[in-house]
C-alpha positions as CSV (number, residue, x, y, z in Angstrom):
1,M,11.4,31.4,148.5
2,P,14.4,32.6,150.6
3,S,17.6,30.7,150.0
4,V,18.7,30.8,153.6
5,Y,17.2,31.2,157.0
6,L,19.3,32.8,159.7
7,R,18.1,31.1,162.9
8,V,18.1,33.1,166.2
9,D,17.7,30.9,169.3
10,T,18.8,30.7,172.9
11,S,20.6,27.4,172.9
12,D,24.0,29.1,173.6
13,L,22.5,31.0,176.6
14,D,21.4,28.0,178.6
15,N,23.4,29.0,181.7
16,L,21.7,32.4,181.8
17,L,18.3,30.8,181.3
18,D,18.9,28.5,184.2
19,E,19.8,31.5,186.4
20,M,16.6,33.3,185.3
21,R,14.5,30.3,186.2
22,S,15.9,30.5,189.7
23,V,14.1,33.8,190.3
24,L,11.3,33.6,187.7
25,T,8.5,31.1,187.2
26,E,8.6,29.0,183.9
27,A,5.8,31.2,182.6
28,E,7.7,34.4,183.4
29,A,10.9,33.0,181.8
30,R,9.0,32.2,178.7
31,K,7.6,35.7,178.6
32,V,11.1,37.1,178.7
33,L,12.1,34.9,175.7
34,V,9.0,36.0,173.8
35,R,9.8,39.6,174.3
36,V,13.4,39.2,173.4
37,L,12.5,37.4,170.2
38,S,9.8,39.7,169.2
39,P,9.9,39.7,165.3
40,G,9.9,43.5,165.0
41,R,12.6,44.0,167.5
42,V,14.9,41.2,166.7
43,G,14.4,41.5,162.9
44,S,15.5,45.2,163.0
45,K,18.5,44.3,165.2
46,I,19.7,41.5,163.0
47,K,19.5,43.7,160.0
48,T,21.7,46.2,161.8
49,I,24.2,43.5,162.9
50,L,24.6,42.3,159.3
51,V,25.1,45.8,158.0
52,N,27.8,46.4,160.6
53,T,29.6,43.1,160.4
54,L,29.5,41.9,156.8
55,P,31.5,44.8,155.4
56,A,34.5,43.8,157.5
57,E,35.0,40.7,155.3
58,Y,33.1,41.7,152.1
59,Y,32.7,44.7,149.8
60,A,29.0,44.7,150.6
61,K,27.0,47.9,150.5
62,P,24.6,48.6,153.4
63,G,21.6,49.2,151.0
64,W,22.2,45.9,149.2
65,I,22.4,44.1,152.6
66,R,19.2,45.6,153.9
67,K,17.2,44.6,150.7
68,A,18.2,41.0,151.2
69,V,17.1,40.7,154.8
70,G,13.4,39.7,155.1
71,P,11.0,40.2,158.0
72,A,11.6,38.0,161.0
73,K,9.3,35.0,161.6
74,F,8.5,34.0,165.2
75,S,7.8,30.5,166.4
76,G,6.1,30.3,169.8
77,G,5.7,26.5,170.1
78,S,7.4,24.3,172.7
79,T,10.6,26.0,171.8
80,V,10.6,29.7,171.4
81,S,12.7,30.8,168.4
82,C,12.9,33.3,165.5
83,V,14.2,33.0,162.0
84,I,15.3,35.7,159.6
85,P,14.9,34.9,155.8
86,L,17.9,36.0,153.7
87,D,17.3,36.3,150.0
88,G,18.8,38.1,147.0
89,A,20.5,37.3,143.8
90,R,24.3,37.2,143.3
91,G,25.7,40.7,143.1
92,P,26.6,41.8,139.5
93,L,30.3,42.7,139.0
94,G,30.7,46.4,138.2
95,D,27.5,47.2,140.1
96,V,27.3,45.7,143.5
97,F,30.9,44.7,143.4
98,S,33.4,47.0,141.7
99,A,35.4,45.7,138.9
100,S,38.3,46.9,136.7
101,G,40.1,45.8,133.6
102,S,43.8,46.1,132.7
103,S,45.7,45.3,129.5
104,G,47.6,42.1,129.4
105,G,46.9,38.9,131.3
106,K,46.9,35.2,130.8
107,G,45.2,35.0,127.4
108,V,42.0,36.7,128.4
109,R,40.8,38.2,125.1
110,S,38.0,40.6,125.7
111,N,37.5,44.0,124.2
112,W,37.8,44.5,120.4
113,E,40.1,47.1,119.0
114,G,41.0,48.2,115.5
115,R,38.8,48.9,112.5
116,K,35.9,46.6,111.9
117,G,36.4,44.5,108.7
118,Q,40.2,45.3,108.4
119,K,42.1,42.0,108.4
120,T,45.7,43.1,107.7
121,G,48.1,45.9,108.4
122,K,48.0,48.7,110.9
123,G,44.6,48.9,112.6
124,K,43.9,45.2,112.1
125,R,40.8,44.1,113.8
126,R,41.7,42.0,116.9
127,Q,40.8,41.4,120.5
128,R,42.9,43.1,123.1
129,K,44.0,41.0,126.1
130,V,42.4,42.2,129.2
131,T,42.6,41.0,132.8
132,I,39.5,41.7,134.8
133,T,39.5,41.9,138.6
134,A,36.6,42.3,141.1
135,N,36.5,43.4,144.7
136,I,34.3,40.9,146.5
137,V,36.2,39.9,149.6
138,K,38.4,42.2,151.7
139,S,41.2,39.7,151.8
140,G,42.1,40.4,148.1
141,A,40.9,41.1,144.7
142,S,39.5,38.2,142.6
143,T,40.8,37.7,139.1
144,L,38.3,36.4,136.6
145,P,39.2,33.2,134.7
146,P,39.9,33.4,130.9
147,T,36.4,31.9,130.3
148,M,33.2,31.7,132.3
149,A,32.7,27.9,132.5
150,H,29.3,28.1,134.1
151,Q,27.9,30.8,131.8
152,G,28.6,29.4,128.4
153,G,32.4,29.0,128.4
154,Q,33.1,32.4,126.7
155,P,35.5,35.1,128.0
156,P,34.3,37.9,130.3
157,F,34.4,41.5,128.9
158,M,33.8,45.0,130.1
159,L,32.3,47.9,128.1
160,F,34.6,50.7,127.2
161,G,34.4,53.5,129.6
162,G,33.5,51.3,132.5
163,G,30.2,49.7,133.4
164,G,29.4,46.1,134.2
165,V,31.2,42.8,133.4
166,Y,29.5,40.6,130.8
167,T,30.0,37.4,129.0
168,R,28.4,35.8,125.9
169,T,26.4,32.7,126.7
170,T,27.2,31.2,123.3
171,K,29.8,31.6,120.6
172,A,27.4,34.0,118.8
173,R,27.5,37.8,119.5
174,Y,24.3,37.6,121.5
175,P,22.9,36.8,124.0
176,I,25.1,38.3,126.7
177,A,24.7,37.9,130.5
178,R,26.1,39.8,133.5
179,V,28.9,38.2,135.4
180,V,28.1,38.0,139.1
181,G,29.8,37.5,142.4
182,L,28.4,36.3,145.8
183,A,24.9,36.5,147.1
184,L,24.1,38.0,150.5
185,P,22.8,34.7,151.9
186,Q,26.3,33.2,151.5
187,M,28.0,35.8,153.6
188,P,26.7,35.3,157.2
189,L,27.4,31.6,157.0
190,N,31.0,31.8,155.7
191,R,33.7,34.3,156.4
192,S,31.5,36.5,158.6
193,E,29.8,33.7,160.6
194,P,31.9,34.1,163.8
195,A,31.4,37.9,163.9
196,V,27.7,37.6,163.2
197,Q,27.1,34.9,165.8
198,D,29.1,36.8,168.4
199,A,27.0,39.9,167.8
200,I,23.7,38.0,168.0
201,H,24.9,36.3,171.2
202,D,25.8,39.7,172.8
203,Y,22.5,41.2,171.8
204,M,20.5,38.3,173.1
205,E,22.3,38.2,176.4
206,E,21.8,42.0,176.9
207,R,18.1,41.9,176.1
208,M,17.4,38.9,178.2
209,L,19.0,40.5,181.3
210,H,17.1,43.7,180.6
211,E,13.7,42.0,180.2
212,C,14.4,39.9,183.3
213,Q,15.2,43.0,185.4
214,Q,12.1,44.8,184.0
215,L,9.9,41.9,185.0
216,L,11.4,41.6,188.5
217,G,11.1,45.3,189.0
218,R,7.3,45.2,188.3
219,F,6.8,42.5,191.0
220,G,9.5,43.8,193.4
């Protein structure tokens, strides 16, 4: 099931609705709302809004955003409304969100270096200290902690030559798991919420005025 539903309604356009009802019958005003909140139309528009607004705050790729936005669902009961299901797993670091590792750091021991089995002298087998950062929010890079407390308590590591960020889920060599960042459903309700809501409001207002004028033109 979707983890979040983005609700699209007309509660913040009450003044405009009252003005419409002064020139339209209640049935005509409802018809306008039904057209504005048509699932095909509003669903496509909301997807475009999210693609355009979320990257201002997050390193979110358009294709990843589109995949997480489900088809709109219309409710035509006593209150006309429409909801957009948002789904999608957390984005893996090194894939959805870029990540990089640099030598040094606060005790983060990650990649092994040296010859396997050599315990003394030059080339001694040891873990190199690595600091891993990920680009998730535009306000600044996120530095991973020395251990991944919610994924087994082991250090994160990157494969040599790039690739994803992983961690071992136990003290044994295997199994390993991808380290992930945010999921798409978290974004429209956090840093990007004001921009998303403003864009939805502007769209709703524009479409309501257009549909009202179209209806009046037919009977004018």
